[in-house]
C-alpha positions in Angstrom: 10.1 -11.2 -19.0 12.0 -8.4 -20.7 15.3 -7.0 -19.5 13.6 -3.9 -18.1 11.2 -6.0 -16.1 14.0 -8.2 -14.9 16.0 -5.3 -13.7 12.9 -3.7 -12.1 12.2 -6.9 -10.2 15.7 -7.3 -9.1 15.9 -3.7 -7.8 12.6 -4.0 -5.9 13.6 -7.3 -4.3 16.8 -5.8 -3.2 15.5 -2.5 -1.8 12.5 -3.9 0.1 13.6 -7.2 1.4 13.2 -8.0 5.1 16.8 -9.3 5.1 18.1 -5.9 4.0 15.9 -4.1 6.5 17.1 -6.3 9.3 20.7 -5.9 8.4 20.2 -2.1 8.5 18.6 -2.4 11.9 21.5 -4.4 13.3 24.0 -1.9 11.9 22.1 1.0 13.5 22.0 -0.8 16.9 25.7 -1.6 16.8 26.4 2.1 16.1 24.1 3.2 19.0 25.7 0.8 21.4 29.3 1.7 20.4 28.5 5.4 20.9 26.6 4.7 24.2 23.7 6.7 22.8 20.1 6.4 24.0 17.3 5.0 21.9 16.2 8.3 20.2 12.7 8.4 18.8 11.8 11.5 16.8 8.2 12.6 16.7 6.7 15.0 14.1 3.6 16.8 15.3 1.3 18.7 13.0 -1.2 20.5 15.3 -4.1 20.4 12.7 -3.7 16.7 12.0 -6.4 14.7 13.8 -4.1 11.6 13.7 -1.5 13.6 15.6 -4.0 14.5 18.2 -4.7 10.8 18.7 -1.0 9.9 18.9 -0.1 12.5 21.5 -2.7 11.0 23.8 -0.7 7.8 24.0 2.8 9.2 23.8 3.1 9.6 27.6 2.3 5.9 28.1 4.7 5.1 25.2 7.5 7.0 27.0 6.6 5.4 30.3 7.0 1.9 28.8 10.3 2.3 27.0 13.7 3.6 27.8 13.8 6.2 25.0 14.6 9.8 24.4 11.7 11.5 22.6 12.6 14.4 20.4 9.6 16.4 19.3 9.4 18.5 16.1 6.5 20.7 15.0 5.6 20.6 11.3 3.2 22.4 9.0 0.7 20.5 6.8 2.1 18.2 4.1 3.0 19.6 0.7 0.5 19.8 -2.1 1.8 16.6 -3.8 1.1 14.7 -0.6 -2.4 16.2 -0.3 -3.6 16.7 -3.9 -7.2 17.1 -2.8 -6.6 18.7 0.5 -10.2 19.4 1.4 -11.3 15.8 0.7 -8.2 14.5 2.6 -9.0 16.7 5.6 -12.7 15.7 5.7 -11.9 12.0 5.5 -9.1 12.2 8.1 -11.4 13.7 10.6 -14.1 11.0 10.0 -11.4 8.3 10.2 -10.0 9.8 13.4 -13.4 9.7 15.0 -13.7 6.0 14.2 -10.2 5.2 15.3 -10.6 7.2 18.5 -13.7 5.1 19.4 -11.9 1.9 18.6 -8.8 2.9 20.7 -10.7 4.5 23.6 -9.3 7.9 22.9 -10.8 11.3 22.4 -11.6 13.2 19.1 -14.7 15.1 18.1 -15.0 16.2 14.5 -16.1 19.9 14.5 -17.0 19.6 10.8 -14.1 21.7 9.6 -10.4 22.2 10.0 -9.1 24.6 12.7 -8.8 28.1 11.5 -5.3 29.6 10.7 -5.6 31.9 13.7 -6.5 29.1 16.1 -3.8 26.8 14.7 -1.3 29.6 15.2 -2.4 30.0 18.8 -2.1 26.2 19.4 1.3 26.1 17.7 2.6 28.9 19.9 1.4 27.1 23.0 3.1 23.9 21.8 6.4 25.8 21.3 6.1 27.2 24.8 5.4 23.7 26.2 8.4 22.2 24.3 10.7 25.0 25.6 9.5 24.3 29.1 9.9 20.5 28.7 6.2 20.0 29.1 5.1 18.8 25.6 4.0 15.4 26.7 2.1 16.9 29.7 0.4 19.7 27.7 0.0 18.6 24.1 -3.3 16.7 24.5 -5.0 19.6 26.2 -3.7 22.1 23.7 -5.1 19.8 20.9 -8.4 19.6 22.7 -8.7 23.3 22.8 -7.7 23.7 19.2 -10.4 21.2 17.9 -13.0 22.8 20.2 -12.2 26.4 19.2 -14.6 28.4 17.1 -13.7 29.0 13.5 -12.0 32.2 12.4 -11.0 33.4 9.0 -8.2 35.6 10.2 -4.7 35.1 8.7 -2.3 35.4 11.6 1.3 36.5 11.6 3.3 33.8 13.4 5.8 34.9 16.0 9.4 34.4 14.8 10.0 31.5 17.3 6.9 29.7 16.0 7.9 30.1 12.4 11.4 28.9 13.2 10.1 25.8 15.0 7.8 24.9 12.0 10.6 25.4 9.5 13.1 23.4 11.5 10.6 20.5 11.9 9.7 20.5 8.3 13.4 20.5 7.3 14.2 17.7 9.6 11.3 15.6 8.3 12.3 16.2 4.8 15.9 15.4 5.5 14.8 12.0 7.0 12.6 11.3 4.1 8.9 11.7 5.0 6.1 14.1 4.4 3.3 13.6 6.9 2.6 14.6 10.5 1.8 12.1 13.3 4.9 10.2 12.3 7.7 8.6 14.4 11.2 8.0 13.2 13.6 5.6 14.8 17.0 4.4 13.5 16.2 4.5 9.8 12.5 3.6 9.8 9.2 5.5 9.9 6.0 4.7 11.8 2.8 6.5 10.9 0.3 7.3 13.6 -1.4 5.1 16.1 -1.8 2.3 13.5 1.9 1.7 13.2 3.0 2.4 16.8 2.9 -1.4 17.5 5.7 -2.0 15.0 8.0 0.4 16.8 7.0 -1.1 20.2 7.9 -4.5 18.9 11.2 -3.3 17.7 12.1 -1.6 21.0 11.1 -4.7 23.0 13.4 -6.8 20.8 16.2 -4.4 21.6 15.6 -4.7 25.3 14.4 -1.1 25.6 11.2 -2.0 27.4 11.0 -1.1 31.1 10.6 -3.9 33.6 7.0 -3.1 34.3 6.0 -2.5 30.7 3.1 -4.7 29.5 3.8 -7.3 26.8 0.8 -6.1 24.7 1.0 -3.1 22.4 -0.6 0.2 23.3 -2.9 -0.2 20.3 -2.8 -3.7 18.9 -3.9 -4.0 15.3 -7.7 -4.7 15.3 -8.6 -8.2 14.3 -11.6 -8.6 12.0 -13.7 -11.3 13.8 -15.8 -14.0 12.4 -19.2 -12.8 11.4 -21.5 -12.3 14.4 -24.6 -12.0 12.2 -25.7 -14.9 10.0 -27.3 -13.5 6.9 -30.3 -15.0 5.1 -30.4 -14.8 1.3 -32.7 -11.8 1.6 -30.3 -10.1 4.0 -27.3 -10.4 1.7 -25.3 -7.1 1.7 -22.9 -5.8 -0.9 -19.2 -5.2 -0.2 -17.7 -2.8 -2.8 -13.9 -3.1 -3.1 -12.1 -0.2 -4.9 -8.8 -1.6 -6.1 -5.8 -0.9 -8.2 -3.4 -3.5 -9.6 -0.5 -1.1 -9.0 -1.2 -0.6 -5.2 1.0 -2.6 -2.9 -1.5 -2.3 -0.1 -4.2 -3.8 -2.4 -1.7 -6.6 -3.1 -1.9 -7.8 0.4 -5.6 -7.5 1.2 -7.4 -9.8 -1.4 -7.7 -12.9 0.7 -8.9 -11.0 3.8 -11.6 -9.1 1.7 -12.9 -12.3 0.3 -12.9 -14.0 3.7 -14.9 -11.1 5.1 -17.4 -11.1 2.3 -17.8 -14.9 2.6 -18.4 -14.7 6.4 -21.3 -12.4 5.8 -22.5 -13.9 2.6 -21.8 -10.5 1.0 -21.9 -9.9 -2.7 -18.3 -8.8 -3.4 -18.2 -6.0 -6.1 -14.8 -5.4 -7.7 -14.4 -1.7 -8.5 -11.1 -1.3 -10.3 -9.6 2.2 -10.8 -6.5 3.5 -12.5 -3.5 4.0 -10.2 -2.9 7.5 -8.9 0.2 8.0 -11.0 -1.8 7.0 -14.1 -4.4 9.6 -13.1 -1.8 12.4 -13.2 -1.2 12.5 -9.5 2.4 12.7 -8.1 3.9 9.8 -6.1 7.4 11.0 -5.3 10.2 8.7 -4.4 9.9 9.2 -0.6 6.2 8.4 -0.6 6.8 5.2 -2.8 9.6 4.1 -0.5 7.5 4.5 2.7 4.5 2.7 1.2 6.6 -0.3 0.0 8.5 -0.6 3.3 5.3 -0.3 5.3 3.6 -3.0 3.1 6.5 -5.3 3.7 6.0 -5.0 7.5 2.3 -5.5 7.2 2.6 -8.5 4.9 5.2 -10.1 7.2 3.0 -9.6 10.3 0.1 -11.2 8.5 2.0 -14.1 6.9 1.3 -12.9 3.4 3.7 -13.5 0.5 5.0 -10.1 -0.8 8.1 -8.4 -2.1 9.1 -10.4 -5.2 7.6 -7.7 -7.2 7.4 -6.4 -10.8 5.7 -3.0 -10.7 2.8 -3.2 -13.2 2.5 0.6 -13.7 1.3 1.6 -17.2 0.5 -0.9 -19.9 0.6 -4.0 -17.6 -2.2 -2.5 -15.5 -4.3 -1.8 -18.6 -3.8 -5.3 -19.9 -4.9 -6.7 -16.6 -8.0 -4.5 -16.6 -8.9 -5.6 -20.1 -9.1 -9.2 -18.9 -10.6 -8.3 -15.5 -13.6 -6.7 -17.2 -14.4 -9.9 -19.0 -13.6 -12.1 -16.0 -16.1 -10.1 -14.0 -18.7 -10.8 -16.6 -18.0 -14.5 -16.3 -18.1 -14.3 -12.5 -14.4 -15.2 -12.3 -13.3 -11.7 -11.4 -12.0 -12.4 -7.9 -9.9 -15.4 -9.1 -8.2 -13.2 -11.7 -7.7 -10.3 -9.2 -6.1 -12.6 -6.7 -3.9 -14.2 -9.3 -2.8 -10.9 -10.8 -2.0 -9.3 -7.5 0.0 -12.3 -6.3 1.7 -12.5 -9.6 3.0 -8.9 -9.7 3.6 -8.4 -6.0 4.7 -11.9 -4.7 5.7 -14.1 -7.7 7.8 -11.6 -9.7 5.6 -11.9 -12.8 5.7 -9.3 -15.5 2.1 -8.6 -16.6 3.5 -6.7 -19.5 4.7 -9.9 -21.1 2.4 -12.4 -22.8 4.1 -15.3 -21.2 3.6 -14.1 -17.6 0.1 -12.7 -18.2 -0.8 -16.1 -19.7 0.3 -17.7 -16.4 -1.7 -15.2 -14.3 -4.8 -15.7 -16.5 -4.7 -19.5 -16.7 -4.2 -20.1 -13.0 -7.4 -18.0 -12.5 -9.3 -20.6 -14.5 -9.5 -18.4 -17.7 -8.7 -19.5 -21.2 -5.7 -17.4 -22.5 -6.7 -17.9 -26.1 -10.0 -16.2 -25.3 -8.5 -13.5 -23.2 -5.6 -12.5 -25.4 -7.6 -10.8 -28.1 -9.0 -8.3 -25.5 -5.5 -6.8 -24.9 -5.2 -3.3 -26.2 -8.9 -2.8 -26.3 -10.6 0.1 -24.4 -13.8 -1.7 -23.4 -12.8 -1.5 -19.7 -12.0 2.2 -19.4 -15.5 3.6 -19.0 -16.1 1.2 -16.0 -12.8 2.2 -14.4 -13.8 5.9 -14.7 -17.2 5.2 -13.3 -15.7 3.4 -10.4 -13.3 6.3 -9.8 -16.2 8.8 -9.7 -18.2 6.6 -7.4 -15.2 6.4 -5.1 -14.9 10.2 -5.2 -18.6 10.6 -4.4 -18.0 8.8 -1.1 -15.1 11.1 -0.2 -12.3 8.6 -1.0 -9.7 8.8 -3.8 -7.1 6.2 -2.9 -7.0 2.4 -2.7 -7.7 -0.1 -1.4 -11.0 1.3 -0.3 -14.2 -0.4 0.7 -17.9 0.5 1.0 -21.0 -1.1 2.5 -24.1 1.0 2.0 -23.1 4.5 2.9 -20.1 3.5 5.0 -16.9 4.0 3.1 -13.3 3.7 4.3 -9.8 3.7 3.0 -7.0 1.3 3.8 -6.2 -2.4 4.2 -6.0 -1.7 7.9 -9.6 -0.5 8.1 -11.5 -3.8 7.4 -12.8 -3.6 11.0 -14.9 -0.6 9.9 -16.3 -2.7 7.1 -16.9 -5.6 9.4 -19.0 -3.4 11.7 -20.9 -2.0 8.7 -21.6 -5.5 7.4 -22.8 -6.7 10.8 -25.2 -3.7 11.0 -26.4 -4.1 7.5 -27.3 -7.8 8.0 -29.0 -7.1 11.4 -31.0 -4.3 10.0 -32.1 -6.2 6.9 -33.1 -9.2 9.0 -35.3 -6.9 11.1 -37.1 -5.8 8.0 -37.8 -9.3 6.7 
């Protein structure tokens, strides 16, 4: 491992270690107790974000369960760097919100398009009025329901000064604290995105003794558990599970074993669809986004008992070296073993895939001969497949990883395997009916 890789590994281990996080939490709590301050949770609400519409439906229960002071901020949509393909992002978010609402027992109906600027302005004005009257929690859900039900309009409204000021203030506060999305909660130095991460904040508040006496021990929305297969496939009913992955994605780094277990449970043919990382496709990944993703992955890995954090970021040439070997490993039906070894190597074992020594270790523990693989490094034989995988991913309305597809059902995120489990079960049941 070269000096640059050593320093990179050391910095990442220091910045994103659970020990450092826990020390910051203790410091924040000592400061709060010393000043006799309440538990302040800040919520950033984007009216046209479907995830925000889901979150406001449970915020009244959240506030009922915990002794907190909720401070609400209204925000505009995220900047262009956070939504590089805004139309595709909006379309996918609405689809995902429908699935999530059904799973959580909440309400969201996809109207097939985003709210118009005029209707969003009307909703934002109503939210400002509700906030000023101290009625945000009471009124926000109904305002959101009206917004998503409203007919489309192409008018470009002029916002009232009070509305513009509220949006500007919310955006500035979010930027000051280091985030970029709506439907986010901030508490004592840490961010929690949407309904999916609310359970982490609940866990933290319970540990601090902030839960009310009558608060249930269970989370408002516990992380869905992917069950053991309910359908037992025959050889003829064997479905395909397509996994779009990137060696540079932290979230991809913690999902490999779960994807394989799910594929095995359904007898699915696991297809490894590797793509270039976003930053190597010319997309921006600013510091605040990278920090949130890493910190969130640490929490997710810790919750699931997955080794993570002793990392050596493989961006650039290390990714390309890995894909050169993966292309051949796939041909030999040893692709998953190499993917698992590489991801564990760079995200949990501190291995530098840019060095021959460490890449040799990654390769050989996957059961591949290093002397046969080494001549492939620097070749371009893998690139056309990566580009084809990327285009296929785009065709299904997805552009980030890890993503998954069964038939026409595609989803994005290591926390969306329950969507794929449902699709696998349906695929097996439907094929068996046809046999």
